[in-house]
C-alpha positions in Angstrom: -29.2 -5.8 51.8 -27.0 -8.9 51.1 -28.1 -12.4 52.1 -26.6 -13.8 55.3 -28.3 -17.3 55.1 -26.1 -20.3 55.5 -24.6 -21.7 52.3 -23.5 -25.2 51.3 -19.8 -26.1 51.8 -17.8 -24.3 49.1 -14.5 -25.1 47.5 -12.0 -23.1 45.6 -8.4 -23.1 44.5 -7.8 -19.7 46.1 -9.7 -17.7 48.6 -9.3 -14.0 49.0 -10.5 -12.5 52.3 -11.9 -9.0 51.9 -13.7 -7.4 49.0 -12.2 -3.9 49.1 -10.0 -2.5 46.4 -7.0 -4.7 47.3 -9.0 -8.0 47.6 -11.0 -7.2 44.4 -7.9 -6.4 42.4 -6.2 -9.6 43.7 -9.3 -11.6 42.5 -9.2 -9.7 39.1 -5.5 -10.5 38.4 -5.9 -14.2 39.6 -9.0 -14.6 37.4 -7.1 -13.1 34.4 -4.6 -15.9 34.9 -7.3 -18.5 34.9 -7.0 -19.3 38.6 -10.2 -20.3 40.4 -10.9 -17.6 42.9 -13.5 -17.0 45.6 -13.6 -13.6 47.5 -15.1 -13.7 50.9 -16.4 -10.3 52.2 -18.0 -9.8 55.6 -20.3 -7.0 54.4 -20.6 -5.6 50.8 -17.6 -5.0 48.5 -16.1 -1.5 48.5 -18.2 -0.4 51.4 -15.5 0.5 53.9 -12.4 2.7 53.4 -12.0 1.6 49.7 -15.2 3.4 48.8 -14.9 6.3 51.1 -11.6 8.0 50.2 -10.5 10.8 47.9 -9.2 8.5 45.2 -5.8 10.1 45.2 -3.2 8.4 43.0 0.0 9.3 44.9 3.5 9.2 43.5 5.6 11.4 45.8 6.3 10.7 49.4 4.1 12.1 52.1 6.0 14.7 54.1 6.3 12.6 57.2 7.5 9.6 55.3 10.5 11.7 54.3 11.2 13.5 57.6 10.4 10.5 59.8 7.9 12.5 61.8 5.0 9.9 61.5 4.0 8.3 64.9 6.2 5.3 65.6 8.9 6.3 63.1 12.5 6.0 64.3 15.3 8.1 62.9 18.4 6.6 61.6 17.0 3.5 60.0 16.3 2.7 56.4 13.4 4.7 54.8 11.0 1.9 53.9 8.6 4.3 52.3 11.3 5.4 49.9 11.7 1.8 48.8 8.1 1.8 47.6 8.4 4.8 45.4 8.6 2.9 42.1 5.3 1.3 42.9 3.4 4.6 42.5 3.9 5.1 38.8 3.6 1.4 38.2 0.3 1.3 40.1 -1.1 4.2 38.0 -0.1 2.4 34.8 -2.0 -0.7 36.1 -5.1 1.4 36.8 -4.9 2.7 33.3 -4.6 -0.9 32.0 -7.6 -1.9 34.1 -9.6 1.0 32.7 -8.9 -0.2 29.2 -9.7 -3.8 30.1 -13.0 -3.0 31.8 -14.1 -0.6 29.1 -15.4 1.8 31.7 -14.5 5.4 32.5 -12.9 5.2 36.0 -12.3 9.0 35.9 -8.6 8.7 35.9 -7.0 12.1 35.6 -3.2 12.7 35.8 -3.0 16.4 36.4 0.0 16.5 38.8 0.3 17.1 42.5 1.8 19.9 44.7 3.4 19.9 48.1 3.7 23.4 49.5 6.4 25.1 51.5 5.7 28.0 53.8 9.1 28.6 55.2 12.7 28.5 53.9 13.3 25.4 56.2 10.4 23.7 54.4 11.9 24.6 51.1 15.2 22.9 52.1 13.2 19.8 53.2 11.5 19.7 49.8 14.8 19.9 48.0 16.1 16.8 49.9 12.8 15.0 49.3 12.8 15.7 45.6 16.4 14.4 45.3 15.4 11.2 47.0 12.4 10.7 44.8 14.3 11.5 41.6 16.8 8.9 42.6 14.0 6.3 42.6 12.7 7.3 39.2 9.9 9.7 40.3 9.6 12.9 38.2 9.6 16.0 40.6 10.9 19.5 40.7 11.0 22.5 43.0 9.0 25.5 41.7 8.9 29.1 42.9 6.0 31.2 44.0 5.3 32.6 40.5 5.2 29.2 38.8 3.2 27.8 41.7 0.4 30.4 41.2 0.4 29.9 37.4 -0.4 26.3 38.1 -2.8 27.0 40.9 -4.0 30.6 41.2 -6.0 29.8 44.4 -2.9 29.1 46.5 -2.7 31.6 49.3 0.1 34.0 49.9 1.6 31.9 52.7 3.1 29.4 50.3 6.5 30.6 49.0 7.4 27.5 46.9 6.3 24.0 46.2 7.2 20.6 44.9 5.6 19.8 41.6 5.1 16.1 40.8 3.4 15.9 37.3 2.7 12.1 37.5 0.1 12.3 40.3 -3.6 12.3 39.8 -7.0 10.9 40.9 -9.4 8.1 40.3 -13.1 7.7 41.3 -13.1 5.0 44.0 -16.9 4.6 43.7 -16.5 3.5 40.1 -13.1 1.8 40.0 -13.6 -1.0 42.5 -17.0 -1.9 41.2 -15.7 -2.1 37.6 -12.9 -4.4 38.9 -15.4 -6.6 40.6 -17.6 -6.8 37.6 -14.7 -7.7 35.3 -13.3 -10.2 37.8 -16.7 -11.9 37.9 -16.9 -11.9 34.1 -13.5 -13.7 34.2 -14.8 -16.3 36.6 -14.1 -15.0 40.0 -16.8 -15.6 42.6 -17.7 -13.1 45.4 -19.5 -14.2 48.6 -20.9 -11.2 50.5 -22.1 -11.1 54.1 -19.6 -13.8 55.1 -17.5 -13.0 58.2 -14.4 -15.1 58.5 -14.0 -16.6 62.0 -11.0 -18.9 61.5 -8.5 -20.4 59.1 -7.3 -23.9 59.8 -5.0 -26.4 58.1 -6.9 -29.2 56.4 -4.6 -31.8 54.9 -2.7 -30.0 52.1 -5.1 -27.1 52.0 -7.2 -25.0 54.3 -10.6 -24.8 55.9 -12.0 -21.3 56.2 -14.8 -21.0 58.8 -17.3 -18.2 58.0 -20.6 -17.0 59.3 -22.3 -18.6 56.2 -20.5 -22.0 56.3 -17.1 -23.5 55.6 -14.9 -23.0 52.6 -12.2 -25.4 51.6 -9.3 -24.2 49.4 
């Protein structure tokens, strides 16, 4: 268990709140630039959703991001998810760079991803989705039932076609974030665990961050 005892007042140029994959990567990139960085995590790094997911490296849109069927989506407006499509391949390239920099096997495997169609209507939706993705630089194509089963023989008979996106893959989230944390620390970033942030207040030209283990000025 991590320590929760009070700590002396701390200072840092930059404070990152949250030690999941996002916060740890922010600390890593800041430390690479020589920026003094302190990460404040309420529990233990990578303990929540960051360490309890499938590690999917997505490139294509989720189905509801194309059709607008996600809860709260409104039809007719701009597709904000489509605007993020170029970030998928860029993010995978960054993970590959991180893997080289850490010298650890993060179990990155780019083996491609499939989205299945079970009806002719679904096939038409996939065609439109593929066209949108290709317009944003994502490699994707529609494949028929025979090609689908050559790629994945375990697919059931209900699937009549699929979108094939060769740039997708996976990573091991139980290894990746911890490797990032270790490399960030080696580069000078500091991680304070068991510190719950209560408030952020202006303090002159900087900030006072109140935590369960004492104040931090940045």
